[in-house]
PALUM-183404 format. One record per residue: x, y, z of N, C-alpha, C in turn; residue number from 1. Coordinates in nm, 3 decimals. Layout:
! residues N
REC    n.c1    n.c2    n.c3   ca.c1   ca.c2   ca.c3    c.c1    c.c2    c.c3 num
REC       X       Y       Z       X       Y       Z       X       Y       Z NUM
...
***
This chain:
! residues 290
REC    n.c1    n.c2    n.c3   ca.c1   ca.c2   ca.c3    c.c1    c.c2    c.c3 num
REC  -4.291 -17.869  15.320  -4.177 -17.784  15.352  -4.171 -17.661  15.261   1
REC  -4.193 -17.688  15.128  -4.190 -17.576  15.032  -4.303 -17.478  15.060   2
REC  -4.423 -17.534  15.097  -4.537 -17.446  15.126  -4.506 -17.357  15.245   3
REC  -4.445 -17.415  15.351  -4.411 -17.337  15.471  -4.310 -17.228  15.436   4
REC  -4.213 -17.262  15.350  -4.111 -17.164  15.311  -4.175 -17.048  15.234   5
REC  -4.270 -17.082  15.143  -4.339 -16.977  15.067  -4.418 -16.885  15.158   6
REC  -4.481 -16.945  15.263  -4.559 -16.865  15.358  -4.468 -16.768  15.434   7
REC  -4.351 -16.822  15.476  -4.256 -16.736  15.550  -4.208 -16.621  15.462   8
REC  -4.175 -16.655  15.332  -4.128 -16.551  15.241  -4.236 -16.445  15.217   9
REC  -4.362 -16.492  15.203  -4.473 -16.400  15.182  -4.491 -16.306  15.300  10
REC  -4.482 -16.361  15.423  -4.495 -16.279  15.543  -4.383 -16.176  15.554  11
REC  -4.262 -16.220  15.514  -4.149 -16.127  15.518  -4.168 -16.011  15.421  12
REC  -4.220 -16.042  15.302  -4.244 -15.936  15.203  -4.348 -15.837  15.251  13
REC  -4.457 -15.890  15.313  -4.562 -15.803  15.366  -4.506 -15.714  15.477  14
REC  -4.426 -15.774  15.567  -4.366 -15.697  15.677  -4.275 -15.588  15.625  15
REC  -4.193 -15.622  15.522  -4.103 -15.524  15.463  -4.179 -15.409  15.399  16
REC  -4.287 -15.443  15.330  -4.370 -15.339  15.266  -4.431 -15.246  15.369  17
REC  -4.480 -15.303  15.479  -4.541 -15.221  15.585  -4.436 -15.131  15.649  18
REC  -4.315 -15.188  15.672  -4.208 -15.110  15.733  -4.168 -14.994  15.642  19
REC  -4.158 -15.023  15.511  -4.122 -14.917  15.414  -4.228 -14.809  15.410  20
REC  -4.355 -14.849  15.409  -4.466 -14.754  15.406  -4.467 -14.666  15.529  21
REC  -4.442 -14.728  15.645  -4.439 -14.652  15.771  -4.325 -14.552  15.773  22
REC  -4.208 -14.597  15.722  -4.092 -14.508  15.719  -4.116 -14.389  15.629  23
REC  -4.178 -14.414  15.511  -4.208 -14.303  15.419  -4.303 -14.203  15.482  24
REC  -4.410 -14.258  15.548  -4.507 -14.170  15.613  -4.441 -14.088  15.721  25
REC  -4.351 -14.152  15.798  -4.284 -14.082  15.908  -4.195 -13.970  15.854  26
REC  -4.118 -14.003  15.747  -4.029 -13.903  15.688  -4.108 -13.786  15.633  27
REC  -4.225 -13.815  15.569  -4.308 -13.707  15.516  -4.360 -13.619  15.628  28
REC  -4.399 -13.682  15.742  -4.448 -13.604  15.855  -4.337 -13.515  15.910  29
REC  -4.213 -13.573  15.925  -4.102 -13.495  15.978  -4.068 -13.381  15.883  30
REC  -4.070 -13.407  15.751  -4.041 -13.303  15.653  -4.143 -13.191  15.660  31
REC  -4.271 -13.226  15.670  -4.376 -13.126  15.680  -4.358 -13.041  15.805  32
REC  -4.317 -13.108  15.915  -4.300 -13.036  16.041  -4.187 -12.934  16.031  33
REC  -4.077 -12.975  15.965  -3.964 -12.885  15.949  -4.004 -12.763  15.867  34
REC  -4.075 -12.788  15.756  -4.115 -12.677  15.668  -4.213 -12.584  15.739  35
REC  -4.312 -12.642  15.805  -4.417 -12.559  15.866  -4.366 -12.481  15.986  36
REC  -4.261 -12.532  16.053  -4.211 -12.464  16.173  -4.094 -12.371  16.143  37
REC  -4.050 -12.365  16.020  -3.934 -12.282  15.986  -3.975 -12.135  15.981  38
REC  -3.909 -12.053  16.064  -3.937 -11.910  16.069  -3.818 -11.836  16.011  39
REC  -3.844 -11.726  15.942  -3.734 -11.645  15.892  -3.659 -11.582  16.009  40
REC  -3.733 -11.528  16.106  -3.672 -11.468  16.224  -3.771 -11.474  16.340  41
REC  -3.722 -11.511  16.458  -3.808 -11.518  16.575  -3.820 -11.380  16.640  42
REC  -3.915 -11.367  16.732  -3.933 -11.240  16.802  -3.806 -11.200  16.877  43
REC  -3.743 -11.297  16.943  -3.620 -11.267  17.019  -3.508 -11.224  16.925  44
REC  -3.491 -11.298  16.814  -3.388 -11.261  16.717  -3.414 -11.122  16.659  45
REC  -3.540 -11.091  16.636  -3.576 -10.960  16.582  -3.537 -10.849  16.678  46
REC  -3.559 -10.871  16.807  -3.525 -10.768  16.906  -3.375 -10.745  16.913  47
REC  -3.297 -10.852  16.916  -3.152 -10.836  16.918  -3.103 -10.770  16.789  48
REC  -3.162 -10.808  16.677  -3.125 -10.749  16.549  -3.156 -10.599  16.547  49
REC  -3.274 -10.561  16.596  -3.311 -10.421  16.596  -3.223 -10.340  16.691  50
REC  -3.188 -10.399  16.805  -3.097 -10.329  16.896  -2.961 -10.305  16.831  51
REC  -2.914 -10.403  16.754  -2.786 -10.385  16.686  -2.794 -10.271  16.584  52
REC  -2.910 -10.257  16.518  -2.930 -10.146  16.425  -2.918 -10.012  16.498  53
REC  -2.985 -10.004  16.614  -2.985  -9.879  16.688  -2.846  -9.845  16.740  54
REC  -2.772  -9.947  16.783  -2.635  -9.925  16.831  -2.549  -9.866  16.720  55
REC  -2.555  -9.929  16.603  -2.475  -9.882  16.490  -2.514  -9.741  16.448  56
REC  -2.645  -9.714  16.446  -2.690  -9.581  16.406  -2.652  -9.475  16.508  57
REC  -2.657  -9.508  16.637  -2.620  -9.412  16.741  -2.472  -9.376  16.731  58
REC  -2.388  -9.479  16.712  -2.245  -9.455  16.699  -2.216  -9.364  16.580  59
REC  -2.281  -9.391  16.467  -2.261  -9.310  16.348  -2.313  -9.167  16.367  60
REC  -2.426  -9.154  16.436  -2.482  -9.020  16.461  -2.387  -8.936  16.546  61
REC  -2.325  -8.998  16.646  -2.230  -8.925  16.731  -2.110  -8.881  16.650  62
REC  -2.057  -8.972  16.569  -1.942  -8.938  16.484  -1.976  -8.822  16.392  63
REC  -2.095  -8.827  16.335  -2.136  -8.722  16.242  -2.154  -8.588  16.313  64
REC  -2.209  -8.591  16.433  -2.230  -8.468  16.508  -2.096  -8.402  16.543  65
REC  -2.001  -8.482  16.589  -1.869  -8.428  16.626  -1.797  -8.375  16.503  66
REC  -1.801  -8.452  16.394  -1.737  -8.404  16.271  -1.803  -8.277  16.220  67
REC  -1.937  -8.273  16.220  -2.008  -8.157  16.169  -1.974  -8.030  16.248  68
REC  -1.950  -8.045  16.377  -1.911  -7.929  16.458  -1.783  -7.867  16.405  69
REC  -1.684  -7.953  16.378  -1.558  -7.904  16.319  -1.584  -7.840  16.182  70
REC  -1.662  -7.910  16.100  -1.687  -7.864  15.964  -1.753  -7.726  15.962  71
REC  -1.855  -7.709  16.046  -1.928  -7.582  16.048  -1.841  -7.468  16.100  72
REC  -1.763  -7.496  16.203  -1.675  -7.393  16.261  -1.573  -7.344  16.159  73
REC  -1.509  -7.439  16.091  -1.398  -7.402  16.003  -1.445  -7.354  15.866  74
REC  -1.562  -7.395  15.820  -1.608  -7.348  15.689  -1.688  -7.219  15.699  75
REC  -1.751  -7.196  15.814  -1.828  -7.072  15.830  -1.745  -6.963  15.896  76
REC  -1.627  -7.001  15.944  -1.535  -6.906  16.008  -1.598  -6.838  16.129  77
REC  -1.686  -6.911  16.197  -1.751  -6.854  16.315  -1.762  -6.957  16.426  78
REC  -1.823  -6.917  16.534  -1.841  -7.008  16.647  -1.965  -7.094  16.625  79
REC  -1.960  -7.215  16.681  -2.073  -7.307  16.669  -2.065  -7.407  16.784  80
REC  -2.181  -7.443  16.836  -2.186  -7.541  16.945  -2.306  -7.631  16.925  81
REC  -2.284  -7.762  16.930  -2.392  -7.860  16.923  -2.421  -7.909  17.064  82
REC  -2.551  -7.919  17.097  -2.589  -7.961  17.233  -2.628  -8.108  17.241  83
REC  -2.590  -8.188  17.138  -2.631  -8.328  17.139  -2.558  -8.409  17.247  84
REC  -2.428  -8.389  17.260  -2.352  -8.462  17.361  -2.353  -8.385  17.493  85
REC  -2.390  -8.452  17.604  -2.399  -8.384  17.734  -2.262  -8.353  17.794  86
REC  -2.262  -8.282  17.906  -2.138  -8.239  17.970  -2.054  -8.354  18.023  87
REC  -2.115  -8.471  18.043  -2.039  -8.586  18.094  -1.950  -8.649  17.987  88
REC  -1.958  -8.600  17.863  -1.871  -8.647  17.755  -1.751  -8.554  17.743  89
REC  -1.632  -8.614  17.736  -1.510  -8.536  17.719  -1.455  -8.558  17.579  90
REC  -1.437  -8.449  17.502  -1.385  -8.459  17.366  -1.246  -8.397  17.363  91
REC  -1.149  -8.477  17.318  -1.011  -8.432  17.309  -0.970  -8.430  17.162  92
REC  -0.904  -8.320  17.120  -0.862  -8.306  16.980  -0.711  -8.291  16.972  93
REC  -0.651  -8.373  16.884  -0.508  -8.361  16.854  -0.495  -8.333  16.705  94
REC  -0.433  -8.221  16.670  -0.417  -8.183  16.530  -0.273  -8.206  16.487  95
REC  -0.257  -8.286  16.380  -0.124  -8.309  16.325  -0.110  -8.228  16.196  96
REC  -0.003  -8.248  16.124   0.019  -8.175  15.999  -0.087  -8.211  15.894  97
REC  -0.140  -8.334  15.903  -0.232  -8.380  15.799  -0.370  -8.422  15.850  98
REC  -0.385  -8.440  15.982  -0.511  -8.498  16.031  -0.562  -8.433  16.159  99
REC  -0.687  -8.462  16.187  -0.748  -8.428  16.315  -0.788  -8.560  16.383 100
REC  -0.742  -8.578  16.505  -0.771  -8.699  16.582  -0.863  -8.660  16.698 101
REC  -0.981  -8.723  16.704  -1.080  -8.692  16.807  -1.099  -8.812  16.899 102
REC  -1.099  -8.786  17.029  -1.132  -8.888  17.128  -1.259  -8.845  17.199 103
REC  -1.364  -8.924  17.187  -1.493  -8.893  17.249  -1.512  -8.991  17.364 104
REC  -1.494  -8.943  17.486  -1.490  -9.029  17.605  -1.619  -9.014  17.686 105
REC  -1.692  -9.126  17.701  -1.817  -9.128  17.777  -1.797  -9.175  17.921 106
REC  -1.671  -9.200  17.958  -1.643  -9.243  18.095  -1.706  -9.378  18.125 107
REC  -1.747  -9.397  18.250  -1.808  -9.522  18.292  -1.954  -9.533  18.250 108
REC  -2.012  -9.421  18.211  -2.152  -9.422  18.168  -2.205  -9.282  18.162 109
REC  -2.258  -9.245  18.047  -2.307  -9.110  18.026  -2.439  -9.118  17.948 110
REC  -2.544  -9.054  17.998  -2.675  -9.062  17.936  -2.694  -8.953  17.832 111
REC  -2.731  -8.995  17.712  -2.758  -8.901  17.603  -2.898  -8.842  17.619 112
REC  -2.928  -8.733  17.548  -3.061  -8.672  17.559  -3.176  -8.767  17.526 113
REC  -3.151  -8.868  17.441  -3.258  -8.961  17.404  -3.272  -9.078  17.501 114
REC  -3.192  -9.078  17.609  -3.206  -9.181  17.712  -3.109  -9.296  17.702 115
REC  -3.037  -9.312  17.592  -2.939  -9.419  17.580  -2.817  -9.387  17.667 116
REC  -2.762  -9.489  17.732  -2.647  -9.471  17.820  -2.525  -9.536  17.757 117
REC  -2.421  -9.455  17.732  -2.301  -9.501  17.665  -2.181  -9.492  17.757 118
REC  -2.087  -9.583  17.739  -1.962  -9.580  17.814  -1.846  -9.609  17.722 119
REC  -1.724  -9.574  17.764  -1.607  -9.601  17.682  -1.575  -9.490  17.585 120
REC  -1.502  -9.525  17.479  -1.445  -9.424  17.389  -1.479  -9.454  17.243 121
REC  -1.516  -9.346  17.171  -1.522  -9.348  17.025  -1.408  -9.259  16.976 122
REC  -1.322  -9.312  16.891  -1.214  -9.230  16.836  -1.236  -9.209  16.687 123
REC  -1.206  -9.087  16.641  -1.223  -9.050  16.501  -1.092  -8.994  16.446 124
REC  -1.069  -9.018  16.319  -0.953  -8.961  16.252  -0.994  -8.921  16.111 125
REC  -0.961  -8.795  16.071  -0.994  -8.749  15.936  -0.897  -8.639  15.894 126
REC  -0.899  -8.608  15.765  -0.806  -8.510  15.710  -0.823  -8.374  15.776 127
REC  -0.712  -8.305  15.794  -0.712  -8.175  15.862  -0.787  -8.068  15.783 128
REC  -0.779  -8.075  15.650  -0.840  -7.973  15.564  -0.992  -7.987  15.567 129
REC  -1.060  -7.893  15.631  -1.205  -7.899  15.646  -1.279  -7.840  15.525 130
REC  -1.204  -7.788  15.427  -1.267  -7.733  15.308  -1.294  -7.839  15.202 131
REC  -1.244  -7.961  15.222  -1.262  -8.067  15.123  -1.410  -8.100  15.106 132
REC  -1.450  -8.124  14.981  -1.590  -8.157  14.953  -1.630  -8.293  15.007 133
REC  -1.533  -8.385  15.013  -1.558  -8.515  15.073  -1.430  -8.570  15.135 134
REC  -1.447  -8.655  15.234  -1.331  -8.716  15.299  -1.375  -8.842  15.373 135
REC  -1.278  -8.921  15.412  -1.305  -9.044  15.485  -1.276  -9.023  15.634 136
REC  -1.371  -9.063  15.717  -1.356  -9.059  15.863  -1.335  -9.202  15.911 137
REC  -1.225  -9.225  15.981  -1.200  -9.357  16.039  -1.249  -9.359  16.183 138
REC  -1.331  -9.458  16.216  -1.393  -9.468  16.349  -1.352  -9.598  16.416 139
REC  -1.312  -9.590  16.544  -1.280  -9.709  16.622  -1.337  -9.697  16.763 140
REC  -1.368  -9.811  16.823  -1.423  -9.816  16.958  -1.322  -9.873  17.057 141
REC  -1.330  -9.824  17.180  -1.242  -9.874  17.287  -1.323  -9.891  17.415 142
REC  -1.334 -10.015  17.463  -1.409 -10.047  17.585  -1.546  -9.979  17.583 143
REC  -1.614  -9.992  17.472  -1.738  -9.920  17.448  -1.859 -10.003  17.490 144
REC  -1.956  -9.937  17.553  -2.081 -10.003  17.591  -2.200  -9.915  17.551 145
REC  -2.309  -9.982  17.516  -2.434  -9.915  17.479  -2.545  -9.982  17.559 146
REC  -2.600  -9.911  17.657  -2.702  -9.969  17.745  -2.658 -10.106  17.797 147
REC  -2.533 -10.112  17.846  -2.471 -10.232  17.906  -2.434 -10.339  17.805 148
REC  -2.454 -10.316  17.675  -2.409 -10.408  17.571  -2.267 -10.371  17.532 149
REC  -2.173 -10.467  17.541  -2.034 -10.441  17.505  -2.015 -10.448  17.354 150
REC  -1.955 -10.343  17.297  -1.942 -10.333  17.151  -1.794 -10.317  17.114 151
REC  -1.753 -10.392  17.011  -1.620 -10.376  16.952  -1.635 -10.355  16.802 152
REC  -1.533 -10.294  16.742  -1.535 -10.277  16.597  -1.507 -10.136  16.553 153
REC  -1.540 -10.109  16.428  -1.513  -9.976  16.374  -1.580  -9.958  16.238 154
REC  -1.549  -9.845  16.175  -1.611  -9.812  16.047  -1.524  -9.714  15.970 155
REC  -1.538  -9.719  15.838  -1.485  -9.615  15.750  -1.605  -9.541  15.693 156
REC  -1.608  -9.410  15.715  -1.724  -9.330  15.678  -1.685  -9.231  15.569 157
REC  -1.747  -9.243  15.452  -1.725  -9.146  15.345  -1.822  -9.031  15.366 158
REC  -1.767  -8.915  15.398  -1.847  -8.797  15.428  -1.849  -8.702  15.308 159
REC  -1.970  -8.667  15.263  -1.988  -8.573  15.152  -2.058  -8.448  15.206 160
REC  -2.001  -8.332  15.184  -2.058  -8.208  15.238  -2.193  -8.176  15.178 161
REC  -2.212  -8.209  15.049  -2.338  -8.177  14.982  -2.365  -8.281  14.874 162
REC  -2.474  -8.358  14.890  -2.508  -8.457  14.788  -2.595  -8.393  14.679 163
REC  -2.658  -8.477  14.595  -2.737  -8.422  14.485  -2.859  -8.344  14.531 164
REC  -2.898  -8.365  14.658  -3.010  -8.289  14.715  -2.964  -8.167  14.792 165
REC  -2.832  -8.146  14.796  -2.777  -8.034  14.869  -2.763  -8.059  15.018 166
REC  -2.773  -8.186  15.060  -2.763  -8.222  15.202  -2.632  -8.292  15.234 167
REC  -2.583  -8.278  15.357  -2.468  -8.359  15.400  -2.506  -8.507  15.397 168
REC  -2.408  -8.592  15.365  -2.436  -8.735  15.354  -2.314  -8.815  15.397 169
REC  -2.337  -8.925  15.467  -2.229  -9.013  15.512  -2.262  -9.157  15.476 170
REC  -2.166  -9.226  15.415  -2.181  -9.368  15.384  -2.081  -9.446  15.468 171
REC  -2.133  -9.525  15.561  -2.048  -9.596  15.657  -2.037  -9.743  15.620 172
REC  -1.914  -9.788  15.602  -1.885  -9.930  15.585  -1.838  -9.979  15.722 173
REC  -1.928 -10.044  15.796  -1.904 -10.071  15.938  -1.904 -10.220  15.968 174
REC  -1.831 -10.256  16.074  -1.830 -10.394  16.123  -1.820 -10.390  16.275 175
REC  -1.924 -10.442  16.342  -1.928 -10.441  16.488  -1.962 -10.580  16.541 176
REC  -1.918 -10.606  16.665  -1.960 -10.727  16.737  -2.012 -10.684  16.872 177
REC  -2.110 -10.759  16.924  -2.176 -10.720  17.049  -2.190 -10.840  17.143 178
REC  -2.180 -10.811  17.273  -2.206 -10.911  17.377  -2.305 -10.850  17.475 179
REC  -2.424 -10.910  17.486  -2.526 -10.862  17.577  -2.500 -10.916  17.718 180
REC  -2.549 -10.847  17.822  -2.524 -10.890  17.960  -2.568 -11.034  17.988 181
REC  -2.673 -11.081  17.921  -2.723 -11.216  17.945  -2.647 -11.321  17.866 182
REC  -2.545 -11.281  17.790  -2.461 -11.377  17.720  -2.486 -11.390  17.572 183
REC  -2.589 -11.325  17.519  -2.614 -11.328  17.375  -2.502 -11.254  17.302 184
REC  -2.467 -11.304  17.185  -2.364 -11.239  17.103  -2.415 -11.221  16.961 185
REC  -2.354 -11.126  16.889  -2.392 -11.103  16.749  -2.282 -11.023  16.681 186
REC  -2.276 -11.036  16.551  -2.195 -10.947  16.469  -2.286 -10.884  16.365 187
REC  -2.257 -10.760  16.329  -2.338 -10.692  16.228  -2.246 -10.602  16.146 188
REC  -2.259 -10.614  16.016  -2.170 -10.541  15.927  -2.241 -10.509  15.797 189
REC  -2.187 -10.412  15.726  -2.246 -10.373  15.599  -2.231 -10.225  15.573 190
REC  -2.295 -10.178  15.468  -2.283 -10.038  15.427  -2.418  -9.969  15.436 191
REC  -2.419  -9.858  15.504  -2.541  -9.777  15.516  -2.510  -9.632  15.480 192
REC  -2.605  -9.568  15.411  -2.592  -9.426  15.376  -2.692  -9.346  15.456 193
REC  -2.646  -9.238  15.519  -2.730  -9.153  15.602  -2.729  -9.012  15.544 194
REC  -2.845  -8.967  15.498  -2.858  -8.831  15.446  -2.918  -8.743  15.555 195
REC  -2.849  -8.634  15.586  -2.891  -8.543  15.693  -2.989  -8.444  15.630 196
REC  -3.120  -8.468  15.646  -3.220  -8.392  15.572  -3.276  -8.272  15.649 197
REC  -3.263  -8.271  15.781  -3.315  -8.158  15.860  -3.223  -8.132  15.979 198
REC  -3.210  -8.004  16.014  -3.142  -7.965  16.137  -2.994  -7.941  16.127 199
REC  -2.933  -7.960  16.011  -2.788  -7.940  16.001  -2.752  -7.795  16.031 200
REC  -2.660  -7.779  16.127  -2.610  -7.645  16.160  -2.696  -7.566  16.254 201
REC  -2.810  -7.622  16.302  -2.898  -7.546  16.391  -2.843  -7.537  16.533 202
REC  -2.761  -7.634  16.570  -2.709  -7.637  16.707  -2.803  -7.702  16.806 203
REC  -2.924  -7.736  16.764  -3.021  -7.801  16.852  -3.038  -7.945  16.806 204
REC  -3.004  -8.041  16.893  -3.004  -8.182  16.854  -3.144  -8.234  16.820 205
REC  -3.248  -8.175  16.883  -3.383  -8.229  16.870  -3.445  -8.214  16.732 206
REC  -3.388  -8.129  16.644  -3.447  -8.114  16.511  -3.366  -8.185  16.403 207
REC  -3.267  -8.265  16.443  -3.186  -8.338  16.346  -3.260  -8.462  16.296 208
REC  -3.268  -8.477  16.163  -3.339  -8.589  16.101  -3.253  -8.648  15.990 209
REC  -3.247  -8.782  15.984  -3.170  -8.852  15.883  -3.257  -8.952  15.809 210
REC  -3.225  -8.975  15.681  -3.284  -9.084  15.605  -3.174  -9.186  15.578 211
REC  -3.205  -9.313  15.604  -3.104  -9.419  15.600  -3.140  -9.522  15.493 212
REC  -3.042  -9.558  15.411  -3.060  -9.664  15.311  -2.938  -9.756  15.315 213
REC  -2.950  -9.873  15.249  -2.836  -9.963  15.240  -2.866 -10.104  15.284 214
REC  -2.759 -10.184  15.300  -2.770 -10.325  15.336  -2.679 -10.356  15.455 215
REC  -2.718 -10.462  15.528  -2.636 -10.506  15.641  -2.661 -10.654  15.667 216
REC  -2.561 -10.722  15.721  -2.572 -10.863  15.759  -2.566 -10.874  15.910 217
REC  -2.656 -10.954  15.966  -2.662 -10.976  16.111  -2.642 -11.126  16.138 218
REC  -2.543 -11.161  16.221  -2.516 -11.300  16.260  -2.535 -11.314  16.410 219
REC  -2.620 -11.410  16.451  -2.645 -11.423  16.595  -2.569 -11.538  16.658 220
REC  -2.592 -11.559  16.786  -2.515 -11.654  16.866  -2.523 -11.797  16.814 221
REC  -2.640 -11.838  16.766  -2.658 -11.977  16.723  -2.618 -11.999  16.577 222
REC  -2.566 -11.895  16.512  -2.515 -11.911  16.377  -2.610 -11.875  16.266 223
REC  -2.727 -11.820  16.297  -2.820 -11.777  16.192  -2.771 -11.646  16.131 224
REC  -2.775 -11.640  15.999  -2.733 -11.520  15.927  -2.853 -11.457  15.859 225
REC  -2.870 -11.327  15.883  -2.983 -11.253  15.827  -2.930 -11.141  15.739 226
REC  -2.982 -11.136  15.617  -2.948 -11.026  15.527  -3.058 -10.921  15.537 227
REC  -3.019 -10.798  15.563  -3.117 -10.691  15.582  -3.093 -10.579  15.481 228
REC  -3.200 -10.540  15.414  -3.191 -10.435  15.312  -3.305 -10.337  15.328 229
REC  -3.274 -10.209  15.320  -3.376 -10.105  15.332  -3.455 -10.097  15.202 230
REC  -3.587 -10.118  15.214  -3.675 -10.109  15.097  -3.732  -9.969  15.081 231
REC  -3.763  -9.906  15.193  -3.811  -9.768  15.195  -3.729  -9.694  15.300 232
REC  -3.667  -9.579  15.268  -3.573  -9.515  15.359  -3.621  -9.509  15.504 233
REC  -3.531  -9.546  15.595  -3.562  -9.542  15.737  -3.541  -9.399  15.788 234
REC  -3.640  -9.348  15.858  -3.631  -9.211  15.909  -3.588  -9.215  16.055 235
REC  -3.474  -9.152  16.082  -3.421  -9.143  16.218  -3.426  -8.999  16.263 236
REC  -3.502  -8.973  16.369  -3.509  -8.841  16.431  -3.436  -8.850  16.564 237
REC  -3.335  -8.767  16.584  -3.256  -8.778  16.706  -3.339  -8.755  16.832 238
REC  -3.452  -8.688  16.819  -3.539  -8.666  16.936  -3.606  -8.795  16.981 239
REC  -3.598  -8.900  16.900  -3.659  -9.030  16.932  -3.551  -9.136  16.932 240
REC  -3.561  -9.234  17.021  -3.458  -9.338  17.026  -3.489  -9.453  16.931 241
REC  -3.591  -9.439  16.848  -3.628  -9.546  16.755  -3.634  -9.494  16.612 242
REC  -3.626  -9.586  16.516  -3.660  -9.553  16.378  -3.810  -9.528  16.375 243
REC  -3.855  -9.418  16.315  -3.996  -9.382  16.322  -4.077  -9.421  16.198 244
REC  -4.007  -9.449  16.087  -4.079  -9.493  15.966  -3.979  -9.558  15.872 245
REC  -4.033  -9.619  15.766  -3.949  -9.689  15.670  -3.972  -9.839  15.676 246
REC  -3.922  -9.910  15.575  -3.942 -10.055  15.566  -3.809 -10.125  15.544 247
REC  -3.788 -10.231  15.620  -3.665 -10.310  15.614  -3.699 -10.453  15.575 248
REC  -3.628 -10.507  15.476  -3.644 -10.646  15.437  -3.543 -10.731  15.514 249
REC  -3.589 -10.844  15.568  -3.502 -10.937  15.641  -3.515 -11.074  15.575 250
REC  -3.403 -11.134  15.535  -3.408 -11.263  15.467  -3.312 -11.363  15.530 251
REC  -3.352 -11.491  15.525  -3.269 -11.602  15.569  -3.312 -11.726  15.492 252
REC  -3.215 -11.801  15.439  -3.243 -11.924  15.364  -3.344 -11.900  15.251 253
REC  -3.325 -11.790  15.178  -3.409 -11.756  15.063  -3.555 -11.726  15.099 254
REC  -3.582 -11.706  15.226  -3.717 -11.665  15.269  -3.708 -11.522  15.321 255
REC  -3.816 -11.444  15.303  -3.813 -11.302  15.338  -3.932 -11.260  15.424 256
REC  -3.907 -11.165  15.512  -4.013 -11.093  15.581  -3.981 -10.945  15.569 257
REC  -4.080 -10.860  15.593  -4.054 -10.716  15.592  -4.096 -10.657  15.725 258
REC  -4.018 -10.560  15.770  -4.046 -10.492  15.895  -4.076 -10.346  15.866 259
REC  -4.200 -10.305  15.895  -4.245 -10.168  15.874  -4.239 -10.095  16.008 260
REC  -4.162  -9.986  16.014  -4.143  -9.914  16.140  -4.255  -9.815  16.170 261
REC  -4.353  -9.803  16.084  -4.467  -9.718  16.116  -4.475  -9.592  16.034 262
REC  -4.561  -9.500  16.081  -4.592  -9.379  16.005  -4.539  -9.252  16.071 263
REC  -4.438  -9.266  16.157  -4.376  -9.148  16.216  -4.387  -9.137  16.366 264
REC  -4.467  -9.222  16.430  -4.482  -9.215  16.575  -4.357  -9.269  16.644 265
REC  -4.317  -9.204  16.751  -4.198  -9.245  16.826  -4.234  -9.356  16.923 266
REC  -4.215  -9.481  16.880  -4.242  -9.595  16.968  -4.155  -9.712  16.926 267
REC  -4.157  -9.817  17.008  -4.075  -9.936  16.984  -4.152 -10.044  16.911 268
REC  -4.256 -10.007  16.837  -4.339 -10.105  16.770  -4.312 -10.106  16.620 269
REC  -4.339 -10.220  16.560  -4.330 -10.233  16.416  -4.428 -10.339  16.368 270
REC  -4.443 -10.349  16.237  -4.530 -10.451  16.179  -4.446 -10.546  16.097 271
REC  -4.448 -10.674  16.134  -4.372 -10.776  16.066  -4.466 -10.852  15.971 272
REC  -4.436 -10.849  15.843  -4.518 -10.917  15.742  -4.444 -11.040  15.693 273
REC  -4.512 -11.156  15.698  -4.450 -11.284  15.668  -4.465 -11.319  15.520 274
REC  -4.401 -11.429  15.481  -4.400 -11.470  15.342  -4.539 -11.505  15.290 275
REC  -4.630 -11.547  15.379  -4.765 -11.582  15.335  -4.860 -11.462  15.331 276
REC  -4.808 -11.342  15.362  -4.890 -11.221  15.357  -4.951 -11.182  15.490 277
REC  -4.946 -11.272  15.590  -4.998 -11.237  15.722  -4.900 -11.145  15.794 278
REC  -4.947 -11.076  15.897  -4.862 -10.981  15.968  -4.894 -10.977  16.116 279
REC  -4.796 -10.932  16.195  -4.812 -10.916  16.340  -4.748 -10.785  16.383 280
REC  -4.805 -10.724  16.485  -4.739 -10.611  16.549  -4.634 -10.666  16.643 281
REC  -4.513 -10.612  16.639  -4.403 -10.663  16.720  -4.344 -10.550  16.805 282
REC  -4.290 -10.588  16.920  -4.222 -10.494  17.009  -4.073 -10.514  16.992 283
REC  -3.999 -10.406  16.962  -3.863 -10.418  16.913  -3.753 -10.402  17.016 284
REC  -3.784 -10.364  17.137  -3.677 -10.338  17.234  -3.699 -10.410  17.366 285
REC  -3.585 -10.447  17.429  -3.592 -10.513  17.559  -3.535 -10.423  17.670 286
REC  -3.452 -10.323  17.632  -3.377 -10.251  17.734  -3.440 -10.120  17.777 287
REC  -3.567 -10.100  17.745  -3.632  -9.974  17.781  -3.651  -9.962  17.930 288
REC  -3.642  -9.839  17.980  -3.672  -9.813  18.121  -3.823  -9.813  18.142 289
REC  -3.865  -9.853  18.259  -4.007  -9.848  18.293  -4.048  -9.705  18.328 290
***
C-alpha cells in the first residue's frame, strides 16, 4: 500500500513539473510575441496622424494670411490684396472699440489653390491696434470640414511681427478633434511655432514658405497616444499640399520612430525609420484625388 502511494505521489510530482514547465514556455512564447509584434505606429495610424498635421497647419496658415492682410494694410498705409483665399470664401469684419472680429466663411465647400476643400467657418479675434509688435489671435471653428473630415476646436496664436531673424512668427497653442467620414476619430493638441521665411507681403500665395517647430500629441480612436516633436524644422510651402522636408519624431510607450519628409520634393511620401535602424518609404495621405 505504501509503495503504491509513493508511486502515485511521484507521478503527481512529475506531472506538476511538466505542467509548470509547459506554462513557463507558453508564457515566454506569448511574451516574445507581444514584444516582437509591438509597433510604435502602424501605416494607417501614421496616415491619420499626418492628415491631422496638415489640417492644423492649413487652419493656421489661413488665419495667418487673413491677419497679415490687415497688418500690411494698416502698417504700410497702403492697399494690399492676398490671392490665397478664392472668391468662394466670404470674409466679414466687425471692428469694436478694442478688437477686430473676422469671420472666414467657406460655405458648403470651397477649394483652395492647393486642392484642399474646406467648408464651414473660421473665426478670428485680435486687438484693434495693428501697430503692436505682438498680439494674441483667438481662433475658433464652426461646422468646419477639411476634405470631408469634420473638425472642432480652436487655438490661441501669439503673433510676433518680427522675430530674431526679422521674420513674422506665430506660435499656436491649439486643440482640435476630428471625425473622418469612415468613422475614425482623433484629437490633436500642442504648441507649434511657424516662422514665415519667404513671401510675406508679396500678395502671391505660391511663394509663401514657413518653417515649423514644436511638439504635439495625437490620440486616436482606439486610445493610442503619440507624442510628436519636430527634430528638424518642417518646411511648408503653400504651393504644395504636403510638408516638403524636415524630420518629425513620433513616440509611444517609450519607443520612438522618426519620419523624414524628404529633400524638398512636393509629394505624399516620407521615410519612416524604426527603433532598430531599419526604414521604409511610406505614403502619407488617403484623400488625394486621382
